[in-house]
RODO-2510 file (C-alpha; in nm, 4 decimals, decimal comma):
residues 524
     n   res          X          Y          Z
     1     m    12,8006    15,7235    -2,5198
     2     n    12,6553    15,9112    -2,2322
     3     r    12,8189    15,8152    -1,9241
     4     m    12,7952    15,9010    -1,5587
     5     a    13,0333    15,8583    -1,2649
     6     l    12,9730    15,5707    -1,0314
     7     p    12,9407    15,7238    -0,6720
     8     g    13,2342    15,6236    -0,4448
     9     s    13,4366    15,4210    -0,7024
    10     e    13,7445    15,6585    -0,6806
    11     r    14,0585    15,4999    -0,5056
    12     d    14,3610    15,6818    -0,4379
    13     p    14,7055    15,4997    -0,4643
    14     l    14,8500    15,3630    -0,1525
    15     p    15,0448    15,5932     0,0517
    16     q    15,3894    15,5863    -0,0848
    17     a    15,2983    15,4050    -0,4005
    18     r    15,4198    15,5306    -0,7348
    19     p    15,2892    15,4613    -1,0868
    20     l    15,5008    15,1888    -1,2728
    21     r    15,3450    15,1563    -1,5972
    22     a    15,0211    15,1250    -1,7878
    23     a    14,8636    14,7771    -1,7455
    24     a    14,9100    14,5731    -2,0701
    25     p    14,6089    14,5985    -2,2993
    26     d    14,5882    14,2135    -2,3458
    27     e    14,6274    14,1361    -1,9886
    28     r    14,3035    13,9519    -1,8367
    29     l    14,1207    14,0325    -1,5350
    30     e    13,7787    13,9611    -1,3649
    31     v    13,5544    14,2288    -1,1943
    32     t    13,2393    14,1985    -0,9773
    33     l    12,9436    14,4052    -1,0472
    34     i    12,6871    14,4562    -0,7669
    35     l    12,3294    14,5316    -0,8882
    36     r    12,0523    14,7020    -0,7050
    37     p    11,7693    14,4834    -0,5095
    38     s    11,4790    14,4214    -0,7298
    39     a    11,2274    14,5609    -0,4820
    40     p    11,4127    14,8368    -0,3093
    41     a    11,1002    14,9699    -0,1210
    42     h    11,0582    14,6313     0,0555
    43     w    11,4142    14,6074     0,1284
    44     r    11,4431    14,9464     0,2913
    45     e    11,1344    14,8632     0,5079
    46     r    11,2929    14,5204     0,6228
    47     l    11,5860    14,7455     0,7369
    48     e    11,3758    15,0031     0,9023
    49     r    11,2232    14,7202     1,1012
    50     l    11,5464    14,6066     1,2243
    51     g    11,6309    14,9627     1,3081
    52     r    11,2997    14,9892     1,5031
    53     l    11,4527    14,6738     1,7088
    54     e    11,1925    14,4327     1,5508
    55     r    11,2868    14,0895     1,4833
    56     p    11,1089    14,0015     1,1605
    57     v    11,0881    13,6159     1,0657
    58     p    11,3942    13,5302     0,8705
    59     l    11,3472    13,4775     0,4961
    60     t    11,4621    13,1498     0,3209
    61     r    11,7272    13,1774     0,0836
    62     e    11,4704    13,1108    -0,1865
    63     q    11,2216    13,3711    -0,0653
    64     f    11,5212    13,6281    -0,0555
    65     a    11,6046    13,5503    -0,3804
    66     a    11,2579    13,6177    -0,5076
    67     l    11,1913    13,9320    -0,3116
    68     h    11,5540    14,1023    -0,3143
    69     g    11,7556    13,9648    -0,5676
    70     a    11,8586    14,1363    -0,9003
    71     s    11,5693    14,1341    -1,1443
    72     d    11,5712    13,9609    -1,4715
    73     a    11,5714    14,2749    -1,6571
    74     d    11,8703    14,4329    -1,4681
    75     l    12,0679    14,1284    -1,5315
    76     r    11,9824    14,1236    -1,9004
    77     e    12,0975    14,4898    -1,9132
    78     v    12,4287    14,3957    -1,7637
    79     a    12,4799    14,0945    -2,0269
    80     a    12,4014    14,3580    -2,3189
    81     f    12,6558    14,5902    -2,1595
    82     a    12,9241    14,3021    -2,1605
    83     a    12,8393    14,1951    -2,5087
    84     a    12,8732    14,5364    -2,6353
    85     h    13,2239    14,5516    -2,5125
    86     g    13,3592    14,2131    -2,5697
    87     l    13,3177    14,0942    -2,2069
    88     a    13,2248    13,7636    -2,0836
    89     v    12,9762    13,6823    -1,8336
    90     v    13,1612    13,4304    -1,6116
    91     q    12,8947    13,4118    -1,3448
    92     q    12,5898    13,5794    -1,2391
    93     h    12,3784    13,5209    -0,9226
    94     a    12,0377    13,6945    -0,8604
    95     a    12,0361    13,6452    -0,4885
    96     r    12,3804    13,7732    -0,4645
    97     r    12,3069    14,0753    -0,6767
    98     t    12,6328    13,9717    -0,8563
    99     v    12,7702    13,9496    -1,2122
   100     v    13,1257    13,8579    -1,2685
   101     l    13,2797    13,9672    -1,5952
   102     a    13,6051    13,8778    -1,7564
   103     g    13,8215    14,0440    -2,0522
   104     t    14,1368    14,2300    -2,1238
   105     v    14,2422    14,5307    -1,9721
   106     a    14,1845    14,7305    -2,3068
   107     q    13,8192    14,6092    -2,2942
   108     m    13,7901    14,6942    -1,9231
   109     n    13,9311    15,0373    -1,9751
   110     a    13,6894    15,0930    -2,2848
   111     a    13,3772    14,9401    -2,0806
   112     f    13,4355    15,1490    -1,7505
   113     g    13,5955    15,4452    -1,8913
   114     v    13,9244    15,4040    -1,6608
   115     e    14,2744    15,3808    -1,7077
   116     l    14,4226    15,0630    -1,5337
   117     f    14,7940    15,1198    -1,4063
   118     w    15,0493    14,9279    -1,2246
   119     f    15,1694    15,0800    -0,8915
   120     e    15,4735    15,0012    -0,7045
   121     h    15,4544    15,0247    -0,3164
   122     p    15,7382    14,9240    -0,0593
   123     d    15,5144    14,6087     0,0349
   124     v    15,3432    14,5349    -0,2730
   125     t    15,2827    14,5776    -0,6506
   126     y    14,9386    14,6058    -0,7632
   127     r    14,6901    14,7039    -1,0237
   128     g    14,4971    15,0220    -0,9728
   129     v    14,2633    15,2587    -1,1411
   130     r    14,2975    15,6271    -1,2437
   131     g    13,9643    15,8024    -1,2129
   132     a    13,6258    15,7031    -1,1328
   133     v    13,4441    15,4224    -1,2844
   134     q    13,2206    15,5472    -1,5478
   135     l    12,8849    15,3622    -1,6510
   136     p    12,6435    15,4186    -1,9239
   137     a    12,3366    15,5934    -1,8375
   138     a    12,1325    15,2737    -1,8931
   139     l    12,3388    15,1363    -1,5985
   140     s    12,3627    15,4175    -1,3697
   141     d    12,0624    15,3195    -1,1531
   142     i    12,1335    14,9580    -1,1755
   143     v    12,4845    14,9021    -1,0960
   144     v    12,5921    15,0025    -0,7299
   145     a    12,9451    14,8740    -0,7157
   146     v    13,2160    14,7918    -0,9701
   147     l    13,5037    14,5961    -0,7801
   148     g    13,8124    14,3936    -0,8881
   149     l    13,9821    14,6606    -1,1309
   150     d    14,1943    14,7568    -0,8488
   151     n    14,3519    14,4157    -0,6827
   152     r    14,5736    14,5850    -0,4035
   153     p    14,5370    14,3508    -0,0915
   154     q    14,2485    14,4669     0,1083
   155     a    14,2782    14,2926     0,4528
   156     r    14,5142    14,1534     0,6942
   157     p    14,4309    13,8695     0,9566
   158     h    14,3798    13,9737     1,3028
   159     l    14,5904    13,7380     1,5061
   160     r    14,8891    13,7571     1,7181
   161     v    15,1591    13,4681     1,7944
   162     r    15,2732    13,4357     2,1340
   163     t    15,6428    13,4192     2,1452
   164     g    15,8472    13,2473     2,4124
   165     p    15,8477    12,9144     2,5772
   166     p    15,5767    12,6395     2,5201
   167     p    15,2541    12,7094     2,7086
   168     r    15,2358    12,5710     3,0628
   169     r    15,0349    12,5894     3,3699
   170     s    15,1621    12,8466     3,6328
   171     r    15,2519    12,7085     3,9897
   172     a    15,1482    13,0478     4,1515
   173     a    14,8611    13,0336     4,4035
   174     p    14,5863    13,0328     4,2920
   175     p    14,7144    12,8418     3,9869
   176     l    14,6440    13,0667     3,6814
   177     a    14,6324    12,9230     3,3491
   178     a    14,8994    13,0619     3,1207
   179     s    14,6793    12,9803     2,7946
   180     f    14,3578    12,8071     2,7267
   181     t    14,1826    12,5547     2,4870
   182     a    13,8743    12,6783     2,3348
   183     v    13,6798    12,4248     2,5170
   184     e    13,8202    12,5518     2,8505
   185     l    13,7351    12,9138     2,7659
   186     a    13,3756    12,7800     2,6651
   187     g    13,3545    12,6627     3,0254
   188     l    13,4783    12,9778     3,1791
   189     y    13,2385    13,1842     2,9707
   190     g    12,9583    12,9551     3,0843
   191     f    12,8457    12,8377     2,7254
   192     p    12,5212    12,6317     2,7287
   193     n    12,5453    12,2618     2,6661
   194     g    12,5476    12,1417     2,3238
   195     s    12,7721    12,0819     2,0253
   196     g    12,5954    12,3050     1,7599
   197     q    12,4496    11,9904     1,5813
   198     g    12,2837    12,0826     1,2573
   199     q    12,4385    12,4123     1,2098
   200     c    12,6857    12,5380     0,9687
   201     i    12,9456    12,7864     1,0390
   202     a    13,0893    12,9836     0,7606
   203     l    13,4658    13,0804     0,7826
   204     i    13,5849    13,3609     0,5277
   205     e    13,9351    13,3208     0,4382
   206     l    14,1655    13,5226     0,2056
   207     g    14,4780    13,3124     0,1789
   208     g    14,6462    13,0157     0,3290
   209     g    14,4891    12,6863     0,4080
   210     y    14,4595    12,3639     0,6240
   211     r    14,5780    12,0164     0,6530
   212     p    14,3274    11,7611     0,7610
   213     r    14,6219    11,5811     0,9618
   214     d    14,6853    11,8916     1,1671
   215     l    14,3167    11,9173     1,2516
   216     r    14,2898    11,5469     1,3383
   217     t    14,5935    11,6076     1,5956
   218     y    14,4224    11,9118     1,7370
   219     f    14,0825    11,7605     1,7827
   220     d    14,2520    11,4181     1,9066
   221     g    14,4293    11,6048     2,1518
   222     l    14,1261    11,7573     2,2950
   223     g    13,9317    11,4392     2,2943
   224     l    13,6781    11,5641     2,0326
   225     p    13,5375    11,4166     1,7210
   226     m    13,6857    11,5619     1,3986
   227     p    13,4088    11,8127     1,2973
   228     e    13,3131    11,7871     0,9058
   229     v    13,5017    12,0545     0,7304
   230     a    13,4531    12,1411     0,3789
   231     a    13,6351    12,4187     0,1347
   232     v    13,4693    12,6193    -0,1287
   233     s    13,6584    12,8178    -0,3818
   234     v    13,5720    13,1653    -0,4679
   235     d    13,7049    13,3678    -0,7502
   236     h    13,9631    13,1020    -0,8089
   237     g    14,0636    13,0954    -0,4365
   238     a    14,1906    12,7628    -0,2992
   239     n    14,2745    12,5772     0,0331
   240     a    14,6467    12,6255    -0,0162
   241     p    14,8502    12,5688     0,3202
   242     t    15,2082    12,7039     0,2727
   243     g    15,3563    12,5091     0,5575
   244     n    15,4555    12,8337     0,7393
   245     p    15,2601    12,8713     1,0713
   246     n    15,3197    13,2547     1,0434
   247     s    15,1475    13,2837     0,7241
   248     a    14,7694    13,3032     0,6620
   249     d    14,7590    12,9161     0,7633
   250     g    14,7838    13,0329     1,1087
   251     e    14,4630    13,2447     1,0666
   252     v    14,2741    12,9440     0,8627
   253     m    14,3576    12,6900     1,1375
   254     l    14,2825    12,9350     1,4327
   255     d    13,9389    12,9864     1,2814
   256     i    13,8780    12,6253     1,2285
   257     e    14,0152    12,4748     1,5427
   258     v    13,8240    12,7428     1,7828
   259     a    13,4738    12,7372     1,6021
   260     g    13,5267    12,3415     1,5707
   261     a    13,6333    12,3083     1,9487
   262     v    13,3381    12,5055     2,0501
   263     a    13,0607    12,3566     1,8421
   264     p    13,2017    12,0178     1,7240
   265     g    12,8705    11,9116     1,5981
   266     a    12,8464    12,2038     1,3373
   267     t    12,9541    12,1566     0,9808
   268     l    13,2497    12,4269     0,8975
   269     v    13,2861    12,5418     0,5595
   270     v    13,5691    12,7532     0,4510
   271     y    13,5355    12,9948     0,1736
   272     f    13,8630    13,0733     0,0251
   273     a    13,8854    13,3890    -0,2273
   274     p    14,1605    13,6386    -0,3245
   275     n    14,2602    13,9249    -0,0853
   276     t    14,1051    14,1837    -0,2866
   277     d    13,7858    14,3858    -0,2195
   278     a    13,6191    14,2064    -0,4831
   279     g    13,7377    13,8501    -0,3496
   280     f    13,6242    13,9546     0,0122
   281     l    13,2880    14,0647    -0,0937
   282     d    13,2295    13,7368    -0,3161
   283     a    13,3332    13,5244    -0,0494
   284     v    13,0704    13,6656     0,2154
   285     t    12,8024    13,6800    -0,0409
   286     t    12,8726    13,3310    -0,1665
   287     a    12,8706    13,1999     0,2072
   288     v    12,5495    13,4029     0,2932
   289     h    12,3505    13,2833    -0,0038
   290     d    12,5107    12,9308    -0,0223
   291     t    12,1882    12,7049    -0,0838
   292     q    12,3874    12,3820    -0,0339
   293     y    12,5406    12,4274     0,3120
   294     r    12,3204    12,7155     0,4478
   295     p    12,5336    12,8656     0,6999
   296     s    12,3448    13,0222     1,0156
   297     v    12,6609    13,2052     1,1283
   298     v    12,9622    13,3600     0,9393
   299     s    13,2925    13,4221     1,1098
   300     i    13,5304    13,6828     0,9733
   301     s    13,9010    13,7339     1,1007
   302     w    14,0388    13,9555     0,8306
   303     g    13,9793    14,3455     0,8074
   304     g    14,1482    14,6799     0,7426
   305     p    14,1178    15,0328     0,8511
   306     e    13,7796    15,1905     0,7328
   307     s    13,9637    15,4524     0,5610
   308     t    14,1409    15,2348     0,3304
   309     w    13,8138    15,1054     0,1676
   310     s    13,6403    15,2591    -0,1118
   311     p    13,2880    15,3966    -0,0225
   312     q    13,1055    15,1725    -0,2970
   313     a    13,2802    14,8608    -0,1333
   314     l    13,1978    14,9876     0,2311
   315     r    12,8293    15,0092     0,1104
   316     a    12,8441    14,6630    -0,0882
   317     m    12,9591    14,4867     0,2067
   318     d    12,7263    14,6276     0,4664
   319     q    12,4441    14,5469     0,2279
   320     a    12,5703    14,1790     0,2242
   321     f    12,5670    14,1762     0,6009
   322     a    12,2022    14,3232     0,5889
   323     a    12,1023    14,0556     0,3563
   324     a    12,2560    13,7916     0,6106
   325     a    12,0288    13,9506     0,8758
   326     a    11,7234    13,9216     0,6545
   327     l    11,8156    13,5399     0,6330
   328     g    11,8777    13,4932     1,0197
   329     v    12,2480    13,4877     0,9625
   330     t    12,4533    13,6151     1,2197
   331     v    12,8103    13,7594     1,1109
   332     c    13,0889    13,7699     1,3580
   333     v    13,3883    14,0029     1,2849
   334     a    13,7329    14,0672     1,4510
   335     a    13,7336    14,4174     1,5691
   336     g    14,1337    14,4477     1,4765
   337     d    14,4600    14,4109     1,6810
   338     s    14,6188    14,7506     1,6492
   339     g    14,4530    14,9329     1,9312
   340     s    14,2301    15,2448     1,8555
   341     t    14,4434    15,3537     1,5660
   342     d    14,4113    15,0349     1,3773
   343     g    14,7807    15,0682     1,2925
   344     l    14,7448    15,4249     1,1124
   345     a    14,9366    15,7152     1,2314
   346     g    14,7615    16,0070     1,3720
   347     a    14,3928    15,9859     1,4687
   348     n    14,1745    15,7030     1,5872
   349     h    14,0339    15,4646     1,3177
   350     v    13,8170    15,1707     1,3244
   351     d    13,8589    14,8473     1,1412
   352     f    13,6163    14,7228     0,8692
   353     p    13,4139    14,5163     0,7887
   354     a    13,3723    14,5022     1,1764
   355     s    13,2411    14,8606     1,1737
   356     s    12,9399    14,7634     0,9673
   357     p    12,6300    14,8272     1,1967
   358     h    12,4922    14,4768     1,0585
   359     a    12,8217    14,3008     1,1890
   360     l    12,8794    14,1703     1,5327
   361     a    13,2156    14,3326     1,6206
   362     c    13,4353    14,1434     1,8440
   363     g    13,6947    14,2981     2,0612
   364     g    13,9523    14,1549     2,2756
   365     t    14,0166    14,1235     2,6555
   366     r    14,3034    13,9770     2,8765
   367     l    14,1895    13,6722     3,0942
   368     k    14,3195    13,5619     3,4236
   369     a    14,1579    13,2375     3,5342
   370     t    14,2058    12,9390     3,7307
   371     a    14,0941    12,5904     3,5804
   372     s    13,7262    12,6608     3,7031
   373     a    13,6791    13,0185     3,7421
   374     i    13,7668    13,3624     3,5883
   375     v    13,9840    13,5902     3,8283
   376     s    13,9904    13,8936     3,6305
   377     e    13,9381    14,0363     3,2846
   378     t    14,0561    14,3683     3,1223
   379     v    14,0849    14,5253     2,8031
   380     w    14,3567    14,3545     2,5828
   381     n    14,6556    14,6272     2,5487
   382     d    14,9963    14,4764     2,5619
   383     g    15,1427    14,8352     2,5137
   384     t    15,3772    14,6967     2,2357
   385     p    15,3212    14,6897     1,8421
   386     a    15,4296    14,3260     1,8495
   387     n    15,1455    14,1964     2,0835
   388     g    14,8985    14,4625     2,0029
   389     a    14,5711    14,5763     2,1561
   390     t    14,1930    14,5572     2,0801
   391     g    14,0425    14,7588     1,8173
   392     g    13,7728    14,9976     1,8822
   393     g    13,6117    15,3167     1,8370
   394     v    13,3768    15,5234     1,6134
   395     s    13,3115    15,4976     1,2557
   396     t    13,3619    15,7792     1,0339
   397     f    13,1134    15,6218     0,7584
   398     f    12,8357    15,4507     0,9057
   399     p    12,5367    15,6171     1,1159
   400     l    12,4529    15,5631     1,4529
   401     p    12,2243    15,2457     1,4921
   402     v    11,9040    15,2977     1,7005
   403     w    12,0337    15,0168     1,9395
   404     q    12,3441    15,2502     2,0157
   405     q    12,1619    15,5527     2,0915
   406     g    12,2317    15,7381     2,4007
   407     l    12,5725    15,5743     2,4564
   408     h    12,9035    15,7586     2,4984
   409     t    13,2775    15,7127     2,4517
   410     v    13,5348    15,7997     2,7228
   411     d    13,8869    15,9201     2,6339
   412     l    14,1882    15,8756     2,8084
   413     q    14,1504    16,1826     2,9889
   414     g    13,8077    16,0585     3,1432
   415     e    13,5993    16,3156     2,9159
   416     s    13,2771    16,1726     2,7969
   417     h    13,1708    16,2109     2,4270
   418     a    12,8278    16,1426     2,3019
   419     l    12,8218    15,8575     2,0304
   420     i    12,7251    16,0149     1,7030
   421     r    12,8060    15,7244     1,4588
   422     r    12,8486    15,3435     1,4636
   423     g    13,0577    15,2474     1,7725
   424     m    13,2453    14,9214     1,7959
   425     p    13,3104    14,6793     1,9107
   426     d    12,9955    14,5265     2,0379
   427     v    13,1254    14,2200     2,2454
   428     a    13,4490    14,0877     2,3513
   429     a    13,6324    13,7826     2,4619
   430     d    14,0035    13,6738     2,5460
   431     a    14,2302    13,7812     2,2960
   432     d    14,5689    13,8605     2,4542
   433     p    14,8452    13,6156     2,3265
   434     r    14,9648    13,6144     2,6969
   435     s    14,6375    13,4442     2,7678
   436     g    14,5648    13,2952     2,4415
   437     y    14,4442    12,9974     2,2590
   438     q    14,6449    12,6552     2,2130
   439     v    14,6370    12,5580     1,8608
   440     v    14,8088    12,3254     1,6102
   441     v    14,9436    12,4968     1,2950
   442     d    15,1475    12,3228     1,0401
   443     g    15,2250    12,0532     1,2518
   444     a    15,3426    12,2674     1,5526
   445     a    15,1847    12,3490     1,8606
   446     a    15,1468    12,7271     1,9302
   447     v    14,9632    12,9922     2,1342
   448     f    14,7657    13,2340     1,9350
   449     g    14,5856    13,5554     2,0369
   450     g    14,4120    13,8404     1,8704
   451     t    14,0454    13,9359     1,7828
   452     s    14,0812    13,6690     1,5274
   453     a    14,0342    13,4113     1,7923
   454     v    13,7229    13,6170     1,9207
   455     a    13,5085    13,5927     1,6058
   456     p    13,4889    13,2086     1,5718
   457     l    13,4676    13,1867     1,9526
   458     w    13,1527    13,3896     1,9378
   459     a    13,0367    13,2021     1,6170
   460     g    13,0461    12,8723     1,7914
   461     l    12,8394    13,0096     2,0882
   462     i    12,5895    13,1336     1,8684
   463     a    12,5819    12,7915     1,6641
   464     r    12,5030    12,6083     2,0069
   465     i    12,2189    12,8605     2,0841
   466     n    12,0793    12,8215     1,7392
   467     a    12,0916    12,4591     1,7571
   468     d    11,9157    12,4552     2,0856
   469     g    11,6384    12,7289     2,0215
   470     g    11,5259    12,6500     1,6678
   471     t    11,5245    12,9841     1,5300
   472     p    11,8564    13,1535     1,4269
   473     a    11,9956    13,4453     1,5946
   474     g    12,0340    13,6513     1,3204
   475     l    12,1445    14,0209     1,3795
   476     i    12,1725    13,9737     1,7412
   477     s    12,3219    14,3110     1,8341
   478     p    11,9812    14,4974     1,9204
   479     l    11,9037    14,2080     2,1497
   480     l    12,2184    14,2293     2,3288
   481     y    12,2180    14,6049     2,3676
   482     a    11,8565    14,5535     2,5295
   483     h    11,9903    14,3054     2,7722
   484     p    12,3422    14,4058     2,8620
   485     s    12,3567    14,2014     3,1698
   486     a    12,3727    13,8991     2,9671
   487     l    12,7296    14,0052     2,9151
   488     r    13,0272    14,0288     3,1576
   489     d    13,1023    14,4158     3,1707
   490     i    13,4727    14,4811     3,1427
   491     t    13,5531    14,8188     3,3323
   492     r    13,9410    14,8340     3,3499
   493     g    14,1925    14,9155     3,0818
   494     n    14,2151    15,0993     2,7526
   495     n    14,3057    15,0498     2,3815
   496     g    14,5139    15,3510     2,3377
   497     g    14,2349    15,6031     2,2640
   498     f    13,9391    15,4800     2,4762
   499     r    13,9021    15,3772     2,8400
   500     a    13,6732    15,0977     2,9435
   501     t    13,3818    15,1979     3,1570
   502     r    13,0451    15,0442     3,3120
   503     g    12,8271    14,9452     3,0378
   504     w    12,9373    14,9811     2,6605
   505     d    13,2729    15,1206     2,5873
   506     a    13,4732    15,1438     2,2547
   507     c    13,7424    14,8777     2,3987
   508     t    13,5354    14,5637     2,4894
   509     g    13,1828    14,6754     2,3860
   510     l    12,9052    14,5397     2,6136
   511     g    13,1637    14,2769     2,7440
   512     s    13,2514    13,8981     2,7388
   513     p    13,0058    13,6445     2,7082
   514     d    12,7799    13,4799     2,9977
   515     g    12,6599    13,1891     2,7721
   516     t    12,4167    13,0708     3,0301
   517     r    12,2189    13,4167     3,0345
   518     l    12,2623    13,4636     2,6647
   519     a    12,1030    13,1420     2,6198
   520     v    11,7653    13,2259     2,7633
   521     l    11,7353    13,5803     2,6300
   522     p    11,3918    13,6308     2,4897
   523     g    11,4017    13,5973     2,1091
   524     l    11,6791    13,3268     2,1081
***
């Protein structure tokens, strides 16, 4: 059979990982295939319009499926390939351009021309691939990504737990808050009136879970009605609380509680998926193309260094976010909690999926405020690995968006460098655990920080704006860069590699929200 290597499908083993053994031939697994759009010329034209700072009318999900989904002919070609190799078609979805195939290791090795091995790493044992994915010539132009052969953990939650005594109000003059509820932060940032009524916020989770009784305790404590919360299983993921506040439960609860407190009238839908590249992408595409709940905002508080993703996965996720933009769906993503290096040794790194140009990358600040007013706001950088610092920097993969042309980064020496690729974050808000968010997790009160809290805070703000304006905000970044005065510019601090300056910077982006000004921007 004439085969061709799938570009960008190679994955190096994790550093310090060593091969253990070949995967058992009868071991069963599922893989996700991403197909090309059925009308690529129309798809490119829509993306070019976004690049020209136009705001095309959002498509309905039904229109998107007809215009840009996978074609029936391509789906049949993939089904024939699966049948020829004894693989079962578990799921296919034209709008998501997704086909999920199931089979044994032996069948996958033969179908994709790879060797599946188990690797041992100090932190995890995982299944990986030796070599690039090989596709038959008939599929080489149809399939753009094959994910799930490698099942290493792909992302981590971007939250930080404040340690020490329970939060309490300082007696200093003026009386500064030691921590905040999300409702208080919405007030401090001038969020417009409203509850997000009629909107749906999608929350992407790669582990953990929530208990309704904890949510009831939290919202009762705020004097708010319990929002409608639903769980959706993706790739066998499930709402599975561990009972440990320091587990992924903390991320799930933080996301629900912040988004629900800011937009209590919105429906919150939690999409649970495995923590793999396939699970992450499938959760996003399931949310974006969900015709039952129809989210208008997606909040993502998980990510990992851009360099740890395969090129095919980077492209596939960015295409999923571009599809969200076409549908008028805003995707808010945490920018990371490990400063300008994103936790890697050596040079600066950015976190993905926040580095996608079709995401609203959400960085972090440290907030000082009284009960009624912001006193100061600086870059979040605790200076210690335990409490972290906001992510931010310059992508090595994604090109410079039109709306970021002419911008510069400033290093710690004060030298300015022209931005030549996608810079992040775009926006920011309170993320320092020392000025963090009051939450309830697994029956216990706690104070959390991290950019994990910023993504659902911005998602709730956009849900409020959408509910009032009637037209969804969609890809809001170009509009924000055209009207930077609608944000509170942060000019003090650094994230370890970059310095805050007037205007956009690689620490806090354009700044934290001024909700009153944002709500009246033209086009919203």
